[in-house]
KEVEXSE-271633 format. One record per residue (C-alpha): x, y, z; residue in three letters; chain. Coordinates in Angstrom, 1 decimal, decimal comma. Layout:
<rs>
{r {X Y Z} ALA A}
...
</rs>
This chain:
<rs>
{r {62,0 254,8 56,3} MET A}
{r {59,4 255,0 59,0} THR A}
{r {58,8 251,6 60,4} PRO A}
{r {55,4 249,9 60,2} ASP A}
{r {54,0 249,9 63,7} THR A}
{r {50,6 248,5 62,8} THR A}
{r {49,9 245,3 64,7} PRO A}
{r {50,1 242,2 62,4} ARG A}
{r {46,5 241,0 63,1} ARG A}
{r {45,1 244,4 62,3} LEU A}
{r {47,1 244,6 59,1} ARG A}
{r {45,8 241,2 57,8} ARG A}
{r {42,2 242,4 58,4} LEU A}
{r {42,8 245,6 56,5} LEU A}
{r {44,3 243,8 53,5} LEU A}
{r {41,4 241,3 53,4} ALA A}
{r {38,8 244,2 53,4} ALA A}
{r {40,7 246,0 50,6} ILE A}
{r {40,7 242,8 48,4} ALA A}
{r {36,9 242,3 48,9} VAL A}
{r {36,3 245,9 47,9} LEU A}
{r {38,4 245,6 44,8} LEU A}
{r {36,7 242,4 43,7} CYS A}
{r {33,2 243,8 44,1} THR A}
{r {34,0 246,9 42,1} THR A}
{r {35,7 245,0 39,3} GLY A}
{r {38,9 246,9 39,6} LEU A}
{r {41,2 243,9 39,7} VAL A}
{r {41,6 241,8 36,6} ALA A}
{r {40,9 238,1 37,0} GLY A}
{r {38,3 238,7 39,7} PHE A}
{r {35,2 239,5 37,4} ALA A}
{r {32,2 237,3 37,9} GLU A}
{r {31,9 234,8 35,0} PRO A}
{r {28,8 235,1 32,7} ALA A}
{r {27,6 231,6 33,8} SER A}
{r {27,2 233,0 37,2} ALA A}
{r {24,7 235,8 36,0} ALA A}
{r {21,3 235,5 37,6} PRO A}
{r {18,8 233,5 35,6} LYS A}
{r {16,1 235,6 33,8} PRO A}
{r {12,5 235,2 34,6} ALA A}
{r {10,0 233,4 32,3} ARG A}
{r {8,5 235,5 29,5} VAL A}
{r {4,8 236,2 30,0} LYS A}
{r {2,1 238,1 28,0} GLY A}
{r {3,0 236,8 24,5} VAL A}
{r {0,6 238,2 21,9} LYS A}
{r {0,4 237,8 18,1} LEU A}
{r {-0,9 241,1 16,6} THR A}
{r {-1,2 243,0 13,3} LYS A}
{r {-1,7 240,2 10,9} PRO A}
{r {-0,7 241,4 7,4} ARG A}
{r {-0,7 240,2 3,8} VAL A}
{r {2,4 241,0 1,8} ASP A}
{r {2,0 239,9 -1,8} GLY A}
{r {2,2 236,1 -1,8} THR A}
{r {3,3 236,0 1,9} THR A}
{r {2,0 237,0 5,3} ALA A}
{r {3,4 238,5 8,6} SER A}
{r {2,4 239,3 12,1} PHE A}
{r {4,0 241,0 15,1} LYS A}
{r {4,9 239,1 18,3} VAL A}
{r {4,8 241,2 21,5} LYS A}
{r {5,5 240,2 25,1} TRP A}
{r {6,2 241,7 28,6} LYS A}
{r {9,7 242,5 29,7} ARG A}
{r {11,1 239,7 31,8} ALA A}
{r {13,1 240,4 34,9} SER A}
{r {16,9 240,2 34,5} ARG A}
{r {16,5 239,7 30,7} ALA A}
{r {19,1 241,3 28,3} THR A}
{r {17,8 239,6 25,1} SER A}
{r {15,1 237,2 23,9} TYR A}
{r {14,8 234,3 21,5} LYS A}
{r {11,6 233,9 19,4} VAL A}
{r {10,7 230,5 18,0} LYS A}
{r {7,9 229,8 15,6} TRP A}
{r {6,7 227,0 13,3} LYS A}
{r {3,7 225,8 11,4} ALA A}
{r {2,2 222,4 12,6} PRO A}
{r {4,5 219,7 11,2} GLY A}
{r {6,9 222,3 9,8} GLY A}
{r {10,4 223,3 10,5} LYS A}
{r {11,1 225,6 13,5} ALA A}
{r {12,6 229,0 12,9} HIS A}
{r {14,3 231,2 15,5} LYS A}
{r {15,4 234,8 15,8} ASP A}
{r {17,1 237,0 18,6} ARG A}
{r {16,2 240,5 19,6} THR A}
{r {16,9 242,9 22,5} ARG A}
{r {13,4 244,4 22,2} LEU A}
{r {10,1 243,1 23,5} THR A}
{r {8,6 242,7 20,0} SER A}
{r {9,4 241,1 16,7} LEU A}
{r {7,7 241,2 13,3} THR A}
{r {7,8 237,8 11,6} ILE A}
{r {7,7 238,0 7,8} LYS A}
{r {7,6 235,6 4,9} GLY A}
{r {4,9 233,3 6,3} LEU A}
{r {2,4 231,3 4,3} ALA A}
{r {-1,0 232,9 4,0} GLN A}
{r {-4,0 231,3 5,7} GLY A}
{r {-1,7 229,1 7,8} THR A}
{r {-1,6 228,3 11,6} ASP A}
{r {1,6 229,3 13,3} TYR A}
{r {2,6 228,8 17,0} CYS A}
{r {5,1 231,1 18,7} VAL A}
{r {7,0 231,0 22,0} LYS A}
{r {9,6 233,3 23,6} VAL A}
{r {12,4 232,8 26,1} ARG A}
{r {14,5 235,4 27,9} ALA A}
{r {18,4 235,5 28,2} TYR A}
{r {20,7 237,1 30,6} ASN A}
{r {24,1 236,7 29,0} GLY A}
{r {24,3 233,0 28,5} LYS A}
{r {21,8 232,2 31,2} ARG A}
{r {18,3 231,4 29,7} LYS A}
{r {14,9 231,4 31,2} GLY A}
{r {12,0 229,0 30,6} LYS A}
{r {10,1 229,2 27,4} TRP A}
{r {6,8 231,1 27,5} SER A}
{r {3,5 229,4 26,7} LYS A}
{r {2,8 228,7 23,0} ASN A}
{r {0,6 231,3 21,3} ARG A}
{r {-1,0 230,4 18,0} CYS A}
{r {-2,7 232,3 15,2} ARG A}
{r {-3,8 231,9 11,6} THR A}
{r {-2,1 234,3 9,2} THR A}
{r {-4,1 236,6 7,1} ALA A}
{r {-4,9 235,7 3,5} GLN A}
{r {-5,9 237,3 0,2} LEU A}
{r {-6,3 234,8 -2,6} ALA A}
{r {-5,1 235,7 -6,1} GLN A}
{r {-7,7 237,1 -8,4} VAL A}
{r {-8,2 234,4 -11,1} GLN A}
{r {-9,3 234,7 -13,7} PRO A}
{r {-10,0 238,1 -15,3} VAL A}
{r {-12,1 238,1 -18,5} TRP A}
{r {-13,5 240,5 -21,0} VAL A}
{r {-17,2 240,1 -21,6} ASP A}
{r {-17,9 243,1 -23,8} ARG A}
{r {-16,1 245,3 -26,3} GLN A}
{r {-17,5 248,3 -28,2} GLN A}
{r {-16,0 250,6 -30,8} ALA A}
{r {-16,3 254,2 -29,7} GLN A}
{r {-15,2 256,5 -32,5} GLY A}
{r {-11,6 255,8 -33,2} ALA A}
{r {-11,0 253,7 -30,0} THR A}
{r {-12,4 250,6 -28,3} VAL A}
{r {-14,0 250,2 -24,8} ALA A}
{r {-13,6 247,0 -22,9} LEU A}
{r {-15,5 245,7 -20,0} THR A}
{r {-13,5 243,5 -17,6} PHE A}
{r {-14,8 241,2 -14,9} ARG A}
{r {-13,3 239,0 -12,2} TRP A}
{r {-14,4 237,1 -9,2} ASN A}
{r {-13,9 238,9 -5,9} GLU A}
{r {-11,8 237,3 -3,2} VAL A}
{r {-12,6 237,2 0,6} PRO A}
{r {-11,1 240,0 2,6} GLY A}
{r {-10,5 242,3 -0,4} ALA A}
{r {-12,2 245,7 -0,4} THR A}
{r {-10,5 247,1 -3,5} SER A}
{r {-8,4 245,9 -6,5} TYR A}
{r {-5,5 247,3 -8,5} ASP A}
{r {-6,1 246,7 -12,2} PHE A}
{r {-2,8 247,1 -14,2} ASP A}
{r {-2,6 246,9 -18,0} TYR A}
{r {-0,1 247,3 -20,8} LEU A}
{r {-0,5 247,6 -24,6} GLY A}
{r {1,7 244,6 -25,5} ASN A}
{r {2,5 241,1 -24,3} GLU A}
{r {5,6 242,0 -22,2} ASN A}
{r {5,6 241,5 -18,5} PRO A}
{r {3,3 244,1 -17,0} ILE A}
{r {5,0 244,7 -13,6} GLN A}
{r {8,0 247,0 -14,0} GLY A}
{r {7,1 248,2 -17,5} ALA A}
{r {7,4 251,9 -18,0} LYS A}
{r {4,0 252,2 -19,8} ASN A}
{r {1,9 250,2 -17,3} THR A}
{r {-1,3 251,9 -16,4} LYS A}
{r {-3,3 251,3 -13,2} ARG A}
{r {-6,9 251,8 -12,2} VAL A}
{r {-8,1 251,1 -8,6} THR A}
{r {-11,6 249,5 -8,4} VAL A}
{r {-13,6 249,3 -5,2} ARG A}
{r {-15,0 245,9 -4,3} GLY A}
{r {-18,8 245,4 -4,7} THR A}
{r {-19,4 242,6 -2,2} GLY A}
{r {-21,5 240,9 -4,9} SER A}
{r {-18,9 238,3 -5,8} GLY A}
{r {-18,0 239,8 -9,1} VAL A}
{r {-16,1 243,1 -9,7} ALA A}
{r {-16,2 244,9 -13,0} SER A}
{r {-14,4 247,7 -14,8} LEU A}
{r {-15,2 249,4 -18,1} THR A}
{r {-12,4 251,3 -19,7} LEU A}
{r {-12,3 253,2 -23,0} GLY A}
{r {-9,5 254,5 -25,1} GLY A}
{r {-8,0 251,2 -26,3} PHE A}
{r {-6,4 251,2 -29,7} ASP A}
{r {-8,3 249,0 -32,2} PRO A}
{r {-6,6 245,9 -33,6} GLY A}
{r {-4,0 245,7 -30,7} ARG A}
{r {-3,1 243,3 -28,0} ILE A}
{r {-3,5 244,4 -24,4} TYR A}
{r {-2,6 242,4 -21,3} CYS A}
{r {-3,8 242,9 -17,8} PHE A}
{r {-3,4 241,8 -14,1} GLN A}
{r {-5,4 242,3 -11,0} VAL A}
{r {-4,3 242,2 -7,3} ARG A}
{r {-6,6 242,5 -4,2} PRO A}
{r {-6,2 244,9 -1,3} SER A}
{r {-7,9 245,0 2,1} GLY A}
{r {-7,5 246,2 5,6} PRO A}
{r {-4,8 243,7 6,3} ARG A}
{r {-2,6 244,4 3,3} GLY A}
{r {-2,0 244,0 -0,4} VAL A}
{r {-2,2 240,6 -2,1} GLY A}
{r {-0,3 239,3 -5,1} ALA A}
{r {-1,1 239,9 -8,8} PHE A}
{r {-2,8 237,0 -10,6} GLY A}
{r {-1,8 235,6 -13,9} THR A}
{r {-1,9 238,1 -16,8} ALA A}
{r {-4,8 237,8 -19,2} GLY A}
{r {-4,6 239,2 -22,8} CYS A}
{r {-7,1 240,5 -25,3} LYS A}
{r {-7,0 241,5 -28,9} TYR A}
{r {-9,2 244,5 -29,6} THR A}
{r {-11,5 244,5 -32,6} THR A}
{r {-10,3 246,5 -35,6} PRO A}
{r {-12,6 249,3 -36,7} LEU A}
{r {-14,9 248,9 -39,7} GLY A}
{r {-16,7 245,8 -38,7} ARG A}
{r {-20,1 247,4 -39,2} THR A}
{r {-22,0 244,2 -40,4} GLY A}
{r {-24,6 243,7 -43,1} GLY A}
{r {-27,9 242,3 -44,0} ALA A}
{r {-27,1 238,6 -43,7} VAL A}
{r {-27,3 237,3 -40,2} THR A}
{r {-25,9 233,9 -39,5} ALA A}
{r {-26,0 231,8 -36,3} ASP A}
{r {-23,0 229,6 -37,0} MET A}
{r {-21,8 226,7 -34,9} MET A}
{r {-18,8 224,3 -35,1} THR A}
{r {-18,4 221,0 -33,2} TRP A}
{r {-15,8 218,2 -33,3} ASN A}
{r {-17,9 215,2 -32,3} VAL A}
{r {-15,1 212,6 -32,2} CYS A}
{r {-17,1 209,8 -33,8} ALA A}
{r {-14,4 207,2 -34,5} ASN A}
{r {-11,6 208,0 -32,1} VAL A}
{r {-13,7 208,3 -29,0} CYS A}
{r {-15,7 205,5 -27,4} ASP A}
{r {-19,5 205,2 -27,2} GLY A}
{r {-20,6 206,5 -30,7} TRP A}
{r {-23,5 204,1 -30,8} ASP A}
{r {-25,0 205,9 -27,8} VAL A}
{r {-23,7 209,4 -28,5} ARG A}
{r {-24,8 209,7 -32,2} GLU A}
{r {-28,5 210,2 -31,6} SER A}
{r {-27,9 212,4 -28,6} LEU A}
{r {-25,6 214,7 -30,7} ILE A}
{r {-28,3 215,0 -33,3} ARG A}
{r {-30,8 215,9 -30,5} ASP A}
{r {-28,4 218,4 -29,1} ARG A}
{r {-27,9 220,2 -32,5} ILE A}
{r {-31,6 220,4 -32,9} ASN A}
{r {-32,0 221,8 -29,4} GLU A}
{r {-29,4 224,5 -30,1} LEU A}
{r {-30,9 225,1 -33,5} HIS A}
{r {-28,1 227,0 -35,3} PRO A}
{r {-28,5 228,2 -38,9} ASP A}
{r {-25,5 226,2 -39,9} ALA A}
{r {-23,2 223,7 -38,2} VAL A}
{r {-19,7 222,6 -39,2} ALA A}
{r {-18,9 219,1 -38,0} ILE A}
{r {-15,5 217,6 -37,6} GLN A}
{r {-14,7 213,9 -37,1} GLU A}
{r {-18,1 212,8 -38,2} ALA A}
{r {-18,5 209,1 -38,6} PRO A}
{r {-17,1 207,1 -41,6} ASN A}
{r {-18,8 206,5 -44,9} VAL A}
{r {-20,2 203,1 -43,8} GLU A}
{r {-22,6 204,5 -41,2} TYR A}
{r {-22,8 208,3 -41,6} ASP A}
{r {-26,3 209,1 -40,5} ASN A}
{r {-25,6 212,3 -38,7} LEU A}
{r {-28,2 214,5 -40,4} GLU A}
{r {-29,6 216,4 -37,4} PRO A}
{r {-33,2 216,3 -38,6} SER A}
{r {-35,4 216,8 -41,8} PRO A}
{r {-35,0 220,5 -41,1} GLU A}
{r {-31,3 220,4 -42,1} TYR A}
{r {-29,5 219,5 -45,3} SER A}
{r {-26,0 218,4 -45,8} ARG A}
{r {-24,2 221,2 -47,7} ALA A}
{r {-20,8 219,5 -48,2} CYS A}
{r {-18,7 216,6 -47,0} LYS A}
{r {-15,1 215,4 -47,4} VAL A}
{r {-13,5 212,3 -45,9} GLY A}
{r {-10,0 211,7 -44,9} ASP A}
{r {-9,6 208,6 -47,1} GLY A}
{r {-8,6 206,1 -44,4} TYR A}
{r {-11,0 203,2 -45,1} GLY A}
{r {-13,2 202,1 -42,2} LYS A}
{r {-11,6 204,7 -40,0} ASP A}
{r {-12,6 207,4 -42,4} TRP A}
{r {-13,6 210,6 -40,7} ARG A}
{r {-15,8 213,1 -42,4} ASN A}
{r {-15,7 216,9 -42,2} GLN A}
{r {-19,2 218,0 -43,0} THR A}
{r {-21,5 221,1 -43,0} LEU A}
{r {-25,2 221,2 -42,4} PHE A}
{r {-27,5 224,1 -43,1} VAL A}
{r {-31,1 224,7 -41,8} ARG A}
{r {-33,4 224,7 -44,8} ASP A}
{r {-35,5 227,6 -43,8} ASP A}
{r {-32,4 229,8 -43,5} LYS A}
{r {-30,1 228,7 -46,3} PHE A}
{r {-30,4 227,0 -49,6} THR A}
{r {-27,3 225,4 -51,2} VAL A}
{r {-26,9 227,0 -54,6} THR A}
{r {-23,5 225,9 -55,9} GLY A}
{r {-21,7 222,6 -56,3} THR A}
{r {-20,0 221,9 -53,0} PRO A}
{r {-16,2 221,5 -52,9} GLY A}
{r {-13,7 220,0 -50,6} GLY A}
{r {-10,2 218,5 -50,2} LEU A}
{r {-8,2 216,1 -48,1} ARG A}
{r {-4,8 217,3 -46,9} PHE A}
{r {-2,0 215,1 -48,1} PRO A}
{r {-0,8 212,2 -45,9} ASN A}
{r {-2,9 213,1 -42,9} VAL A}
{r {-6,4 212,3 -41,6} THR A}
{r {-7,9 215,8 -42,0} HIS A}
{r {-9,4 218,0 -44,6} GLY A}
{r {-12,3 220,5 -45,2} GLY A}
{r {-15,3 221,3 -47,4} CYS A}
{r {-17,3 224,3 -48,5} TRP A}
{r {-20,5 225,3 -50,2} ALA A}
{r {-22,2 228,3 -51,6} LYS A}
{r {-25,5 229,1 -49,9} VAL A}
{r {-28,3 231,7 -50,4} LYS A}
{r {-29,9 233,5 -47,4} ASP A}
{r {-33,7 233,0 -47,6} SER A}
{r {-34,4 236,5 -46,3} THR A}
{r {-32,0 238,7 -48,4} THR A}
{r {-31,3 236,3 -51,3} GLN A}
{r {-27,7 237,1 -50,9} LYS A}
{r {-25,1 234,4 -51,3} GLU A}
{r {-22,2 233,6 -48,9} VAL A}
{r {-19,8 230,7 -48,7} VAL A}
{r {-19,7 228,5 -45,6} LEU A}
{r {-16,8 226,1 -44,9} ALA A}
{r {-15,9 223,4 -42,4} SER A}
{r {-12,2 222,6 -41,8} ILE A}
{r {-10,1 220,3 -39,6} HIS A}
{r {-6,3 220,9 -39,4} LEU A}
{r {-3,8 218,3 -38,3} VAL A}
{r {-3,5 217,9 -34,5} ASN A}
{r {-0,2 218,2 -32,7} PRO A}
{r {-0,1 214,5 -31,7} GLY A}
{r {-0,4 213,2 -35,3} TRP A}
{r {2,3 210,7 -36,4} ASN A}
{r {4,1 210,7 -33,0} ASN A}
{r {3,9 214,5 -32,5} GLY A}
{r {4,8 215,7 -36,0} SER A}
{r {1,6 217,7 -36,4} GLY A}
{r {3,5 221,1 -36,4} SER A}
{r {2,5 224,7 -36,7} ASP A}
{r {4,3 224,7 -40,1} ALA A}
{r {2,1 221,8 -41,3} MET A}
{r {-1,0 223,6 -40,2} ARG A}
{r {0,2 226,7 -42,1} ARG A}
{r {0,7 224,6 -45,3} ASP A}
{r {-2,8 223,1 -44,9} GLU A}
{r {-4,4 226,5 -44,3} MET A}
{r {-2,7 227,9 -47,3} ASP A}
{r {-3,9 225,0 -49,4} LEU A}
{r {-7,4 225,2 -48,1} PHE A}
{r {-7,7 229,0 -48,4} TRP A}
{r {-6,4 229,0 -52,0} ALA A}
{r {-9,1 226,5 -52,9} ALA A}
{r {-12,1 228,0 -51,1} VAL A}
{r {-11,3 231,6 -52,0} SER A}
{r {-11,1 230,7 -55,7} ALA A}
{r {-14,4 228,9 -55,3} TYR A}
{r {-16,0 231,9 -53,6} ALA A}
{r {-15,2 234,3 -56,4} GLY A}
{r {-15,4 237,3 -54,1} GLY A}
{r {-18,4 236,2 -52,0} LEU A}
{r {-18,0 236,5 -48,2} PRO A}
{r {-16,6 233,3 -46,6} ILE A}
{r {-17,3 232,1 -43,1} LEU A}
{r {-14,8 229,4 -42,0} VAL A}
{r {-15,6 227,2 -39,0} ALA A}
{r {-13,8 224,2 -37,6} GLY A}
{r {-11,2 222,6 -35,4} ASP A}
{r {-8,0 224,4 -36,2} PHE A}
{r {-5,9 222,7 -33,5} ASN A}
{r {-4,2 226,0 -32,9} SER A}
{r {-4,7 229,1 -30,7} THR A}
{r {-2,8 232,2 -29,7} ARG A}
{r {-1,1 230,0 -27,1} ASN A}
{r {0,7 228,2 -29,8} ASN A}
{r {4,3 229,2 -30,6} LYS A}
{r {2,9 230,2 -33,9} ARG A}
{r {-0,8 230,5 -34,5} ASP A}
{r {-0,3 229,7 -38,2} ALA A}
{r {-4,0 229,3 -39,4} PRO A}
{r {-4,9 232,7 -37,9} ARG A}
{r {-1,9 234,3 -39,6} GLU A}
{r {-3,1 233,0 -43,0} VAL A}
{r {-6,7 234,2 -42,4} LEU A}
{r {-5,7 237,5 -40,9} ASN A}
{r {-3,7 238,3 -44,0} SER A}
{r {-7,0 237,9 -45,9} ALA A}
{r {-8,7 240,3 -43,4} LEU A}
{r {-10,6 237,5 -41,7} HIS A}
{r {-10,6 237,6 -37,8} ASP A}
{r {-11,3 234,9 -35,3} ASP A}
{r {-14,9 235,7 -34,1} ALA A}
{r {-13,6 235,2 -30,5} TYR A}
{r {-11,2 238,1 -31,0} ASP A}
{r {-13,7 240,6 -32,5} VAL A}
{r {-17,0 239,6 -30,8} ALA A}
{r {-18,9 242,4 -29,1} GLU A}
{r {-20,1 240,1 -26,3} THR A}
{r {-19,0 236,8 -24,8} TRP A}
{r {-22,2 235,1 -23,6} ALA A}
{r {-20,2 232,4 -21,7} THR A}
{r {-17,0 232,4 -19,7} LEU A}
{r {-14,3 232,7 -22,4} PRO A}
{r {-11,4 231,3 -20,3} TYR A}
{r {-13,0 227,8 -20,3} LEU A}
{r {-11,4 225,8 -23,1} ASN A}
{r {-13,5 224,5 -26,0} SER A}
{r {-11,4 221,3 -26,0} TRP A}
{r {-12,6 219,8 -22,8} ASN A}
{r {-10,7 216,5 -22,8} GLY A}
{r {-13,8 214,8 -21,4} TRP A}
{r {-13,5 217,0 -18,3} ARG A}
{r {-16,5 218,9 -16,8} ASN A}
{r {-15,8 221,7 -16,1} PRO A}
{r {-13,3 221,9 -18,9} PRO A}
{r {-9,7 223,1 -18,5} PRO A}
{r {-9,1 226,8 -18,1} GLN A}
{r {-6,6 229,1 -20,0} SER A}
{r {-6,4 232,5 -18,4} TRP A}
{r {-4,0 234,3 -20,7} ARG A}
{r {-5,9 233,4 -23,9} TRP A}
{r {-8,9 231,3 -24,2} GLY A}
{r {-7,7 227,9 -25,4} GLU A}
{r {-10,3 227,6 -28,2} HIS A}
{r {-9,1 225,3 -31,0} VAL A}
{r {-12,7 225,3 -32,2} ASP A}
{r {-13,0 228,6 -34,1} ARG A}
{r {-15,0 230,6 -36,5} ILE A}
{r {-13,4 233,2 -38,7} PHE A}
{r {-15,5 236,2 -39,9} ALA A}
{r {-15,0 237,9 -43,3} PRO A}
{r {-14,0 241,5 -43,7} PRO A}
{r {-16,5 244,1 -42,3} ALA A}
{r {-18,6 241,4 -40,8} ALA A}
{r {-19,9 242,2 -37,3} ARG A}
{r {-19,7 239,5 -34,7} VAL A}
{r {-22,4 240,4 -32,1} THR A}
{r {-21,8 237,4 -29,8} SER A}
{r {-19,6 234,4 -29,1} TRP A}
{r {-20,5 231,6 -26,8} ARG A}
{r {-19,5 228,0 -26,0} MET A}
{r {-22,3 225,6 -25,5} GLU A}
{r {-22,4 222,7 -23,1} GLN A}
{r {-21,6 219,3 -24,8} PRO A}
{r {-24,2 217,6 -22,6} ILE A}
{r {-27,2 215,6 -23,8} GLY A}
{r {-29,2 212,7 -22,3} GLY A}
{r {-27,4 213,2 -19,1} GLY A}
{r {-23,9 212,4 -20,6} ILE A}
{r {-21,1 214,3 -22,1} GLN A}
{r {-21,2 213,9 -25,8} LEU A}
{r {-17,6 214,8 -27,0} SER A}
{r {-14,2 215,9 -26,0} ASP A}
{r {-14,9 219,2 -27,6} HIS A}
{r {-17,7 221,7 -26,8} SER A}
{r {-19,7 223,4 -29,5} PRO A}
{r {-18,7 227,0 -30,3} VAL A}
{r {-21,3 229,3 -31,6} ARG A}
{r {-21,3 232,8 -32,9} VAL A}
{r {-23,8 235,3 -34,4} THR A}
{r {-22,4 237,2 -37,4} VAL A}
{r {-23,8 240,0 -39,5} GLU A}
{r {-22,3 239,7 -43,0} ILE A}
{r {-22,2 242,5 -45,6} PRO A}
</rs>
C-alpha cells in the first residue's frame, strides 16, 4: 500500500469541501433541505372573476390570477356573504367554480404555496353570478281544430337575460325530460315581455304536457314546472242557441259580511250581465233576496235542509234571453250540505229548449275531511240520473262548484260527465280570455293562488255533446271596492245545437 503523504491540514480541507459539494447536490441521504425551509412564495396578484355562466339551476364563473414567484400550487377560497367558505387547490393559475347560486354575490381570494410554505392571501375580488329565472307559468290561450288535428297557441312571460327558449312537450302526463318521445321547438325571444308559439298537429281529445327553459349569452337555464292541456275533441261545431253562462259560489252563510256583500253581488251580476247564472251557497230561506234585478227570474232553487244555516243552490235567467218552460227540479244530497237544481228554458231567438242546471258537490273538508272523491262521484251519479231523465234528450248545460279538478287524485265529477260526452268548458274552449292558471277558488286572496300544471278551477261549466265553447274567462269578484267572495265567477260562451 502506498502511504498517504498528504499533509493532515490539507486533507481536512479537502474532506470538508467534498462534504459541502455532496450536500448541495443532494447525493447524500439525510442532507436534503426540509420542505419547511423552502422559500416562501410571493403574494398572488391580478385576481379576476370572468366568464359568468348559467348552468340549469346553478351558476359558475372562472377565477384567473397571475403566476406568483416560487409558487408550486394555489388555494382558492370563496364564499357568499354570511355563507360557508369553500376551498379548492390547483397547480394552474385559473379555476372554474361551479354549483353557485344564481344572482348571488360571491367573494374570492387566492394564496400561493411552495411545498408547505404559503404566501399571503390576495385581495378579495367579488362578483354577482349570472341569473336566468325559470319560465313560469306557460299557458294556452287559444286552440283551434284544423282538419283532423288541433293547433294550440302557448304563451309565457319572458325572463331577463334570455334571448331564446326551448319548448319541450310530450303526449302524456309522464315526466317530459328523458322521455323518448319528447319533442322540442326553439323560440326566439321577442323582448316584448311575452313569448308565444303556435303549434299544429296535436291529437284531439288527448293530454299534452309542456315545459320551457330560457337560454341566453351566458348559458342555459332550468326548465320550469310542467303545464298540461287537454285538447278539444273534434265534432264540437256548435249550433243555433248561444248562451253566456256564468257560475258563482257567493259564500253567503259561511263567510262574513253578507249584509254588505249581498247588494254588491247583485250589482256585480248585473254589471257582468250573463244570460244565465248558477249560484252556489246563496243565503238561507229566511232572507233569500238575491234576485239580481227585475231583468232576471229565478229558474230553480234547492236548499240543503239545515235550518237557519240553509244554503241554496239557485239558477237565474235573464228574461229577454230565456223563458222557463218546465217545472223546475232539484235534489239535496243525502247527509251533506249540498245539492243542485235544474230547469227547462226556451231561447227567445230560436225558440229551442235547453236544460240549465246548478250544482254544488261536497267539499273535501266536510265532516272532518270525509268529503272524498268517491262521495263526489256518488253525488254526481245521483244528480246526473235525475237531470238527464228530466231533460228527455234536450241539451244540458251544467254549472256549479264541483269541488274537484284534474289535480284531484280522481276527478270523479268529470269522469261521470265525460262518459255522457259532456266536457269541461275550460278543456274545450277555443279561447281563454283571462289567465287560466289563476285559480277560481281565491281563498280571499287577490291575486288568487296559481296552479301551473292544471288550472285549479273547482267552479266549472260542462258543455253538452257537439256544443262549441268559443270562450272561457274568470271574472273579478270585486264590487264596491271590496272582494265579494272566496270564489271568482267563471263565465263561458257556448253555442248549443
